BANU-691699 format. One record per residue (C-alpha): residue number from 1; x, y, z. Coordinates in Angstrom, 2 decimals, decimal comma. Example, Ala and Ser with C-alpha at 12.3 -4.5 7.8 and 13.67 -1.06 7.14 Angstrom:
// residues 2
r i 1	u 12,30	v -4,50	w 7,80 .
r i 2	u 13,67	v -1,06	w 7,14 .
// end
This chain:
// residues 280
r i 1	u 121,84	v 105,18	w 146,08 .
r i 2	u 119,62	v 102,04	w 146,44 .
r i 3	u 116,41	v 100,86	w 145,12 .
r i 4	u 114,37	v 98,58	w 146,93 .
r i 5	u 111,86	v 98,27	w 143,51 .
r i 6	u 111,55	v 98,75	w 140,25 .
r i 7	u 108,87	v 101,52	w 141,36 .
r i 8	u 111,72	v 103,16	w 143,09 .
r i 9	u 113,72	v 103,35	w 140,47 .
r i 10	u 110,54	v 104,78	w 138,13 .
r i 11	u 110,21	v 107,36	w 141,01 .
r i 12	u 113,95	v 108,48	w 140,37 .
r i 13	u 113,66	v 108,87	w 136,94 .
r i 14	u 110,61	v 111,31	w 137,43 .
r i 15	u 112,69	v 113,38	w 139,73 .
r i 16	u 115,34	v 113,62	w 137,68 .
r i 17	u 113,20	v 114,68	w 134,45 .
r i 18	u 111,32	v 117,12	w 136,90 .
r i 19	u 115,02	v 118,62	w 137,66 .
r i 20	u 115,75	v 118,60	w 134,39 .
r i 21	u 118,91	v 116,21	w 134,64 .
r i 22	u 117,92	v 113,46	w 132,55 .
r i 23	u 117,23	v 114,32	w 128,99 .
r i 24	u 114,67	v 111,90	w 126,88 .
r i 25	u 115,44	v 111,28	w 122,91 .
r i 26	u 114,14	v 113,62	w 120,41 .
r i 27	u 113,72	v 113,01	w 116,73 .
r i 28	u 116,06	v 114,79	w 114,53 .
r i 29	u 115,13	v 118,41	w 113,34 .
r i 30	u 114,29	v 116,62	w 109,90 .
r i 31	u 112,06	v 114,38	w 111,24 .
r i 32	u 109,68	v 116,67	w 113,12 .
r i 33	u 109,79	v 119,37	w 110,18 .
r i 34	u 108,54	v 116,42	w 107,78 .
r i 35	u 106,17	v 114,84	w 110,15 .
r i 36	u 104,53	v 118,53	w 110,94 .
r i 37	u 104,42	v 119,41	w 107,16 .
r i 38	u 102,59	v 116,63	w 106,16 .
r i 39	u 100,13	v 116,62	w 109,53 .
r i 40	u 99,42	v 119,50	w 108,13 .
r i 41	u 98,44	v 118,32	w 104,80 .
r i 42	u 99,39	v 121,93	w 103,38 .
r i 43	u 103,08	v 121,04	w 101,68 .
r i 44	u 103,78	v 119,87	w 98,19 .
r i 45	u 105,69	v 117,24	w 97,09 .
r i 46	u 108,08	v 120,01	w 95,68 .
r i 47	u 108,01	v 122,18	w 99,84 .
r i 48	u 108,98	v 118,33	w 101,37 .
r i 49	u 111,81	v 117,54	w 98,95 .
r i 50	u 113,09	v 121,03	w 100,18 .
r i 51	u 113,13	v 120,53	w 103,52 .
r i 52	u 115,04	v 116,83	w 102,95 .
r i 53	u 117,26	v 117,91	w 100,17 .
r i 54	u 118,91	v 119,95	w 103,25 .
r i 55	u 120,33	v 117,07	w 105,15 .
r i 56	u 122,61	v 115,11	w 102,09 .
r i 57	u 123,57	v 112,17	w 104,08 .
r i 58	u 119,66	v 111,53	w 104,09 .
r i 59	u 119,06	v 112,48	w 100,90 .
r i 60	u 120,96	v 109,67	w 99,90 .
r i 61	u 119,54	v 107,20	w 101,97 .
r i 62	u 116,14	v 107,53	w 100,74 .
r i 63	u 117,12	v 108,11	w 97,12 .
r i 64	u 118,64	v 104,64	w 97,90 .
r i 65	u 115,30	v 103,17	w 99,90 .
r i 66	u 113,51	v 104,56	w 97,07 .
r i 67	u 115,30	v 102,05	w 94,32 .
r i 68	u 115,44	v 99,28	w 96,64 .
r i 69	u 112,94	v 96,38	w 95,59 .
r i 70	u 110,93	v 97,32	w 98,33 .
r i 71	u 109,54	v 100,27	w 96,98 .
r i 72	u 111,29	v 100,11	w 93,06 .
r i 73	u 109,19	v 101,25	w 90,11 .
r i 74	u 110,10	v 100,72	w 86,30 .
r i 75	u 112,18	v 104,23	w 86,30 .
r i 76	u 115,21	v 104,87	w 88,27 .
r i 77	u 114,76	v 107,31	w 91,22 .
r i 78	u 117,72	v 109,76	w 91,20 .
r i 79	u 116,31	v 113,14	w 93,10 .
r i 80	u 114,29	v 113,68	w 95,80 .
r i 81	u 112,00	v 114,91	w 94,39 .
r i 82	u 111,53	v 111,83	w 92,20 .
r i 83	u 111,57	v 109,89	w 95,68 .
r i 84	u 109,11	v 112,01	w 96,94 .
r i 85	u 106,57	v 111,92	w 94,10 .
r i 86	u 106,76	v 107,96	w 93,76 .
r i 87	u 106,54	v 107,22	w 97,48 .
r i 88	u 104,02	v 109,77	w 98,35 .
r i 89	u 104,05	v 112,33	w 101,40 .
r i 90	u 102,64	v 109,10	w 104,25 .
r i 91	u 105,14	v 107,18	w 103,29 .
r i 92	u 107,83	v 109,60	w 103,52 .
r i 93	u 106,81	v 110,64	w 106,79 .
r i 94	u 107,06	v 107,20	w 108,08 .
r i 95	u 110,47	v 106,38	w 105,92 .
r i 96	u 112,14	v 109,68	w 107,15 .
r i 97	u 111,29	v 108,64	w 111,01 .
r i 98	u 112,76	v 105,80	w 110,62 .
r i 99	u 115,81	v 106,53	w 108,58 .
r i 100	u 116,77	v 109,01	w 111,33 .
r i 101	u 116,17	v 106,67	w 114,59 .
r i 102	u 119,55	v 104,99	w 114,67 .
r i 103	u 120,82	v 108,77	w 115,19 .
r i 104	u 119,30	v 108,19	w 118,70 .
r i 105	u 121,46	v 105,04	w 119,41 .
r i 106	u 125,04	v 107,16	w 119,33 .
r i 107	u 126,39	v 106,04	w 122,54 .
r i 108	u 129,23	v 108,18	w 124,77 .
r i 109	u 130,72	v 105,68	w 126,64 .
r i 110	u 131,57	v 101,67	w 126,35 .
r i 111	u 128,88	v 100,46	w 128,87 .
r i 112	u 126,38	v 102,42	w 126,74 .
r i 113	u 127,81	v 101,03	w 123,92 .
r i 114	u 127,20	v 97,45	w 124,44 .
r i 115	u 123,80	v 97,74	w 125,23 .
r i 116	u 123,02	v 100,45	w 122,56 .
r i 117	u 123,88	v 98,41	w 120,19 .
r i 118	u 121,99	v 95,25	w 121,08 .
r i 119	u 118,93	v 97,06	w 121,73 .
r i 120	u 119,21	v 98,78	w 118,31 .
r i 121	u 119,80	v 95,13	w 116,73 .
r i 122	u 116,67	v 94,49	w 118,29 .
r i 123	u 114,63	v 96,72	w 117,09 .
r i 124	u 116,01	v 96,61	w 113,72 .
r i 125	u 115,17	v 92,29	w 113,85 .
r i 126	u 111,72	v 93,31	w 115,57 .
r i 127	u 110,89	v 95,94	w 112,79 .
r i 128	u 111,80	v 94,18	w 110,09 .
r i 129	u 109,61	v 91,12	w 111,00 .
r i 130	u 106,51	v 93,58	w 111,66 .
r i 131	u 106,71	v 95,27	w 108,41 .
r i 132	u 106,90	v 91,92	w 106,68 .
r i 133	u 103,87	v 90,46	w 108,90 .
r i 134	u 101,69	v 93,79	w 107,67 .
r i 135	u 100,57	v 91,85	w 104,87 .
r i 136	u 98,33	v 89,84	w 107,41 .
r i 137	u 96,96	v 92,67	w 108,82 .
r i 138	u 96,14	v 95,44	w 105,03 .
r i 139	u 94,43	v 97,92	w 106,86 .
r i 140	u 97,54	v 98,33	w 108,54 .
r i 141	u 100,43	v 100,14	w 107,20 .
r i 142	u 103,94	v 98,64	w 106,01 .
r i 143	u 106,44	v 101,28	w 106,58 .
r i 144	u 104,43	v 102,56	w 109,95 .
r i 145	u 105,05	v 98,75	w 111,44 .
r i 146	u 108,26	v 99,37	w 110,36 .
r i 147	u 108,58	v 102,23	w 112,42 .
r i 148	u 106,40	v 100,75	w 115,48 .
r i 149	u 108,96	v 97,97	w 115,61 .
r i 150	u 112,07	v 100,63	w 115,56 .
r i 151	u 110,37	v 102,69	w 118,89 .
r i 152	u 109,32	v 99,48	w 120,85 .
r i 153	u 112,64	v 99,67	w 123,31 .
r i 154	u 113,33	v 103,32	w 123,13 .
r i 155	u 112,77	v 103,63	w 126,40 .
r i 156	u 115,67	v 101,61	w 127,21 .
r i 157	u 117,89	v 104,40	w 126,60 .
r i 158	u 117,49	v 107,17	w 129,20 .
r i 159	u 117,34	v 104,58	w 131,27 .
r i 160	u 121,04	v 103,54	w 129,92 .
r i 161	u 122,02	v 106,96	w 130,54 .
r i 162	u 120,81	v 107,27	w 133,76 .
r i 163	u 122,39	v 103,98	w 135,49 .
r i 164	u 125,68	v 104,32	w 134,35 .
r i 165	u 126,37	v 106,44	w 137,00 .
r i 166	u 124,55	v 104,49	w 139,62 .
r i 167	u 126,76	v 101,61	w 140,73 .
r i 168	u 124,37	v 98,77	w 141,76 .
r i 169	u 123,29	v 98,59	w 137,96 .
r i 170	u 126,21	v 100,01	w 136,26 .
r i 171	u 128,07	v 96,76	w 137,87 .
r i 172	u 125,85	v 94,39	w 137,85 .
r i 173	u 124,71	v 93,24	w 134,81 .
r i 174	u 122,13	v 91,12	w 135,76 .
r i 175	u 120,37	v 93,80	w 137,78 .
r i 176	u 120,42	v 95,98	w 134,59 .
r i 177	u 119,54	v 93,90	w 132,09 .
r i 178	u 116,18	v 92,81	w 134,65 .
r i 179	u 115,63	v 96,93	w 135,78 .
r i 180	u 116,21	v 97,72	w 131,62 .
r i 181	u 113,52	v 94,90	w 131,05 .
r i 182	u 110,95	v 95,78	w 133,52 .
r i 183	u 110,81	v 99,72	w 133,38 .
r i 184	u 111,70	v 100,36	w 129,92 .
r i 185	u 108,01	v 99,91	w 128,96 .
r i 186	u 107,08	v 103,12	w 131,73 .
r i 187	u 109,84	v 105,16	w 130,09 .
r i 188	u 108,94	v 104,15	w 126,55 .
r i 189	u 105,58	v 105,63	w 127,50 .
r i 190	u 107,14	v 108,87	w 128,57 .
r i 191	u 108,91	v 108,83	w 125,90 .
r i 192	u 105,76	v 108,60	w 123,07 .
r i 193	u 103,66	v 110,96	w 125,52 .
r i 194	u 106,55	v 113,86	w 124,27 .
r i 195	u 106,78	v 112,55	w 120,52 .
r i 196	u 104,44	v 113,95	w 118,16 .
r i 197	u 102,75	v 110,27	w 116,98 .
r i 198	u 99,62	v 108,54	w 115,98 .
r i 199	u 98,00	v 107,13	w 119,13 .
r i 200	u 97,72	v 103,52	w 117,84 .
r i 201	u 101,94	v 103,95	w 116,98 .
r i 202	u 102,75	v 105,17	w 120,95 .
r i 203	u 100,97	v 102,84	w 122,63 .
r i 204	u 103,35	v 100,40	w 121,11 .
r i 205	u 106,18	v 101,48	w 123,41 .
r i 206	u 104,63	v 100,61	w 126,57 .
r i 207	u 101,97	v 97,88	w 125,44 .
r i 208	u 104,04	v 95,49	w 123,36 .
r i 209	u 104,88	v 93,40	w 126,71 .
r i 210	u 101,02	v 93,23	w 127,91 .
r i 211	u 100,56	v 90,08	w 126,00 .
r i 212	u 97,10	v 89,78	w 127,76 .
r i 213	u 96,23	v 92,64	w 126,12 .
r i 214	u 92,91	v 92,09	w 123,53 .
r i 215	u 91,42	v 94,84	w 122,49 .
r i 216	u 89,07	v 93,40	w 120,03 .
r i 217	u 88,88	v 91,49	w 116,37 .
r i 218	u 90,98	v 94,34	w 114,62 .
r i 219	u 94,62	v 93,87	w 114,90 .
r i 220	u 96,57	v 97,03	w 115,77 .
r i 221	u 99,94	v 97,96	w 115,54 .
r i 222	u 100,90	v 96,77	w 119,32 .
r i 223	u 99,65	v 93,28	w 118,26 .
r i 224	u 101,88	v 93,25	w 114,90 .
r i 225	u 105,19	v 94,47	w 117,42 .
r i 226	u 103,75	v 91,76	w 119,98 .
r i 227	u 103,78	v 88,88	w 117,45 .
r i 228	u 107,40	v 90,11	w 115,80 .
r i 229	u 108,88	v 90,34	w 119,34 .
r i 230	u 108,19	v 87,20	w 120,32 .
r i 231	u 109,49	v 85,38	w 117,22 .
r i 232	u 112,78	v 87,56	w 117,52 .
r i 233	u 113,32	v 86,35	w 120,87 .
r i 234	u 112,26	v 82,51	w 120,30 .
r i 235	u 114,68	v 80,00	w 121,64 .
r i 236	u 116,75	v 82,40	w 123,50 .
r i 237	u 116,54	v 82,77	w 127,27 .
r i 238	u 114,77	v 85,81	w 127,68 .
r i 239	u 111,87	v 85,74	w 130,53 .
r i 240	u 109,01	v 86,08	w 127,62 .
r i 241	u 109,86	v 83,06	w 126,27 .
r i 242	u 108,43	v 81,32	w 129,32 .
r i 243	u 105,03	v 82,35	w 127,80 .
r i 244	u 102,61	v 80,17	w 125,13 .
r i 245	u 102,44	v 81,71	w 122,39 .
r i 246	u 98,37	v 80,37	w 122,10 .
r i 247	u 97,83	v 82,52	w 125,37 .
r i 248	u 98,28	v 85,69	w 123,49 .
r i 249	u 95,41	v 86,99	w 121,43 .
r i 250	u 97,54	v 88,98	w 118,76 .
r i 251	u 98,19	v 85,82	w 117,12 .
r i 252	u 94,63	v 85,18	w 116,15 .
r i 253	u 94,17	v 88,73	w 115,67 .
r i 254	u 96,81	v 88,57	w 112,87 .
r i 255	u 95,34	v 85,15	w 111,31 .
r i 256	u 98,52	v 83,51	w 112,36 .
r i 257	u 98,80	v 79,72	w 113,74 .
r i 258	u 100,88	v 79,66	w 116,70 .
r i 259	u 102,47	v 75,98	w 115,63 .
r i 260	u 103,77	v 77,29	w 112,64 .
r i 261	u 107,32	v 79,27	w 112,66 .
r i 262	u 106,31	v 82,47	w 111,25 .
r i 263	u 109,49	v 83,09	w 109,35 .
r i 264	u 108,69	v 79,68	w 107,82 .
r i 265	u 105,64	v 81,28	w 106,12 .
r i 266	u 106,16	v 81,74	w 102,17 .
r i 267	u 107,92	v 85,10	w 100,98 .
r i 268	u 107,80	v 86,46	w 105,05 .
r i 269	u 111,37	v 85,92	w 105,35 .
r i 270	u 112,58	v 87,59	w 101,92 .
r i 271	u 110,19	v 90,66	w 102,96 .
r i 272	u 112,15	v 90,62	w 106,45 .
r i 273	u 115,85	v 90,45	w 105,08 .
r i 274	u 114,66	v 93,37	w 102,75 .
r i 275	u 113,21	v 95,49	w 105,04 .
r i 276	u 116,28	v 95,07	w 107,41 .
r i 277	u 118,57	v 95,94	w 104,88 .
r i 278	u 117,22	v 99,48	w 103,98 .
r i 279	u 117,44	v 100,21	w 107,92 .
r i 280	u 120,36	v 98,01	w 109,80 .
// end
């Protein structure tokens, strides 16, 4: 099988989807149930807690997170009901989804293990920076910013699962890397269209690499993730490093100077590490 262009490959992706031979990543049931319940606005904190407590591992993580410096109050949280009450339904919705995201990055082969791990680590890095940078844009939610960072490269997962059986990519890391970078935003859009996410979050997976994007003075989650992504790859050989930050509108929309190291801004590095500690 030979592909002359990225579009040829994307056409192949669509053919595989249409034939039900390619399965897109799906959110675990608990995340879907909590998101649906919060969206409908009809569930009490007791009902949300009852949903979450059915997953023992997730419940333990959530209690740990609720007691972390990011959310810690004056009283220690020791059960899910307390966690839901303190954090609120909106935060719980975003946190639950963020905490279960790693389950989607479970590899089945050595090839997938290498790329899945690298993609997850990059996602955690961008997610942590995004959450920290959300302090510059008060109209954006910090927990949604963290989730936005985690989903920004979700389009890579089905591509990797597909190409491990295609020799021209499987046996050529350079070709595979080029394909991943060029094709994952399009595949990310397909995934986001199947997930019940708010529109401003759905756009992240396909638009964060559009460095000319400018939707006006008010920053959105795409702007936030875009800046976090560029910061995360600074000093590497990633192709996007060739882009001059001064030409990217997102920096100005966040009120950031492109002459400064973002991670050197007072308090940002600490916030990044706090965020990283709860999702990595």
